[in-house]
C-alpha positions in Angstrom: 0.4 0.2 0.0 0.8 3.2 -0.6 3.4 4.6 2.5 3.7 8.3 1.6 1.6 10.7 -0.4 3.1 14.0 -1.6 3.3 16.9 -4.0 6.0 16.5 -6.9 5.8 20.1 -8.2 3.0 21.7 -8.9 1.1 19.3 -11.0 2.4 16.1 -10.0 1.7 14.0 -7.2 4.2 11.4 -5.8 3.2 7.9 -4.3 6.4 6.2 -2.5 5.1 2.6 -1.5 8.8 1.8 0.8 12.7 2.4 0.1 13.2 -1.6 -0.6 13.2 -2.6 -4.3 11.4 -6.1 -4.4 8.5 -8.0 -6.2 6.3 -7.7 -3.3 6.4 -4.2 -3.4 6.3 -3.2 -6.7 3.9 -5.5 -7.6 1.8 -3.1 -5.4 2.8 -0.6 -7.4 1.3 -2.0 -10.3 -1.8 -2.6 -9.1 -2.5 1.4 -8.4 -0.9 1.5 -12.1 -3.6 -0.4 -13.7 -6.3 0.2 -11.2 -6.0 4.1 -11.7 -5.5 3.5 -15.6 -8.9 1.5 -15.9 -10.7 4.7 -13.8 -9.4 7.5 -15.8 -9.9 5.3 -19.1 -13.7 4.4 -18.3 -14.0 8.3 -17.1 -14.8 7.9 -13.5 -12.1 10.4 -12.5 -11.0 13.2 -14.5 -7.9 15.2 -14.5 -4.7 13.0 -14.7 -2.5 13.0 -17.5 0.0 10.8 -16.8 1.2 7.9 -14.6 4.7 6.9 -14.8 5.6 3.6 -12.2 8.6 2.5 -11.5 10.8 0.0 -8.6 8.8 1.3 -5.8 7.0 4.8 -6.4 4.0 6.4 -8.7 3.6 9.5 -10.2 0.9 11.2 -11.1 0.8 14.4 -13.1 -2.3 15.9 -13.6 -4.4 19.4 -15.3 -4.5 21.7 -12.5 -7.2 23.2 -14.8 -9.3 20.6 -14.0 -8.0 19.0 -10.3 -5.8 20.4 -7.8 -3.0 17.9 -5.6 -5.3 17.9 -2.0 -8.1 16.5 -4.9 -5.9 14.0 -6.0 -4.3 12.7 -2.3 -8.1 12.2 -1.2 -8.7 10.1 -4.5 -5.8 8.2 -4.0 -6.4 7.4 0.2 -9.7 6.5 -0.7 -9.2 3.5 -3.6 -10.1 0.2 -2.8 -7.0 -2.2 -4.8 -8.2 -5.6 -5.6 -5.5 -7.3 -7.4 -5.1 -8.7 -10.9 -2.6 -11.5 -11.6 -3.2 -11.5 -15.1 -0.4 -10.1 -16.3 1.9 -11.1 -13.5 1.3 -14.8 -14.5 2.8 -14.2 -18.5 5.8 -15.5 -19.2 7.9 -14.1 -21.5 10.5 -16.2 -23.5 14.0 -14.1 -25.1 16.3 -15.5 -26.7 19.9 -14.5 -26.7 22.6 -15.5 -28.6 26.0 -14.8 -26.6 28.5 -15.5 -28.8 31.7 -12.7 -28.1 30.6 -10.6 -31.2 27.6 -10.0 -28.8 28.5 -10.1 -25.8 31.1 -7.1 -25.5 31.5 -7.1 -21.3 32.8 -11.1 -20.8 36.5 -10.2 -20.5 35.4 -7.7 -17.7 32.7 -10.1 -16.0 35.4 -12.5 -15.3 37.5 -10.6 -14.1 35.7 -8.7 -12.0 33.5 -11.5 -11.1 36.4 -14.2 -10.9 34.0 -16.7 -12.7 34.3 -18.0 -16.3 31.9 -16.7 -19.3 30.0 -20.1 -18.9 29.5 -19.9 -15.3 28.1 -16.5 -16.0 25.6 -17.9 -18.4 24.2 -20.7 -16.3 23.7 -18.4 -13.1 22.2 -15.7 -16.0 20.0 -18.0 -17.6 18.7 -20.3 -14.2 16.3 -18.5 -13.3 13.9 -16.3 -14.3 12.6 -12.8 -14.0 9.9 -9.9 -12.7 9.5 -7.0 -14.7 9.2 -4.2 -12.6 9.3 -1.0 -15.4 10.3 -0.5 -18.0 11.6 3.6 -19.1 14.7 5.2 -20.0 14.3 4.5 -23.8 10.8 3.3 -25.1 10.1 -0.2 -23.9 13.3 -1.0 -22.2 12.0 -3.4 -19.4 14.3 -3.4 -16.0 14.0 -7.0 -14.5 15.1 -8.4 -11.5 16.5 -10.3 -9.3 19.6 -11.5 -10.9 21.7 -14.3 -9.5 23.7 -12.6 -6.6 27.3 -14.2 -8.1 27.2 -12.5 -10.7 25.8 -8.9 -9.6 28.5 -6.2 -11.5 28.5 -2.6 -10.7 28.4 -0.7 -14.2 30.7 0.4 -16.4 33.5 3.0 -15.2 33.0 4.5 -18.9 29.9 4.2 -20.4 29.2 3.4 -23.9 28.1 5.8 -26.4 25.7 3.7 -28.7 24.9 0.2 -27.1 23.8 -1.8 -30.5 20.0 -2.6 -30.1 18.8 -6.2 -28.6 22.0 -5.8 -26.7 20.8 -8.0 -23.0 23.0 -6.1 -20.2 23.7 -7.0 -16.4 24.5 -4.5 -13.3 23.7 -4.6 -9.3 21.0 -6.5 -9.3 19.2 -6.4 -12.7 18.7 -7.5 -16.3 17.3 -5.2 -19.5 17.5 -5.2 -22.7 18.0 -2.0 -24.7 14.6 -1.7 -27.3 17.0 1.0 -29.0 20.4 2.0 -29.7 21.5 4.1 -27.3 24.0 5.2 -24.5 24.5 2.3 -21.6 26.9 1.7 -18.8 25.1 -1.8 -18.5 27.7 -5.0 -18.5 26.8 -6.3 -22.3 26.4 -10.5 -22.3 24.2 -10.7 -25.6 21.7 -9.2 -28.2 18.4 -10.8 -28.5 16.8 -11.1 -32.4 13.5 -11.2 -30.8 11.6 -7.8 -31.4 10.7 -6.4 -27.8 9.4 -3.2 -28.6 7.6 -2.6 -32.0 6.9 1.1 -32.5 4.0 -0.1 -35.6 2.2 -1.6 -33.0 0.3 1.4 -32.1 -1.8 -0.1 -29.7 0.9 -2.5 -27.9 3.6 -1.8 -28.9 5.5 -3.0 -25.5 6.0 -6.6 -25.7 7.6 -7.0 -21.9 5.1 -5.5 -18.5 5.3 -4.1 -15.8 4.4 -6.9 -13.8 5.4 -9.8 -16.8 8.0 -12.7 -15.8 10.9 -13.4 -18.3 12.8 -16.6 -19.2 15.7 -15.6 -21.3 17.4 -18.5 -23.0 20.6 -18.9 -25.1 20.5 -19.5 -28.4 23.3 -20.2 -31.8 24.6 -17.3 -33.9 23.5 -19.2 -36.9 19.6 -19.4 -34.8 20.2 -15.5 -34.2 21.2 -14.6 -37.7 17.9 -17.4 -39.2 15.6 -15.9 -36.7 12.5 -14.2 -38.5 9.5 -13.1 -37.2 
């Protein structure tokens, strides 16, 4: 549940669900996000123009000409949330090619972690991941929690260009770069699967907050022959 509600500038509300990053707290954020989104769609609340969920926070932007902070705060405090576990049960499989051509940071990781590439891959592919949020670039999923044995800091000097489709890790998270972008995460492979499709106007994002993701390894030949 929401632990604290406060102003964020003149036209936004900051909902704090706690200081930790875990599935339970993030599930509460997602429940509020979906519930409020539905109320907006059903026109049961006016003035909210944007919702931004994160690991443990929800930011609600509103139109000052229609509503105000006090009304939004009272609205949030009066909500009764019933969990919709449909999205949380969805599991998405993502293929990853980890050949050295695509796994750009294995040399760094093996030195930092003091384990070999095969062990890194074993620990990485040995579990499923929870999507806490999407952001930074369109459709990029922030997935947790990776095995403690392969948690590593960001690059000391971020790359100017990270290739589209790169699968990367840092600290307790893994993600997928949906577009070519600057970035400082450790790249362990690349996926040929389209995670964000801007031509799909109704539903461009494959992985959504609350989804579970299972990565599986493919060969370079499978990567090059991938067609969807």
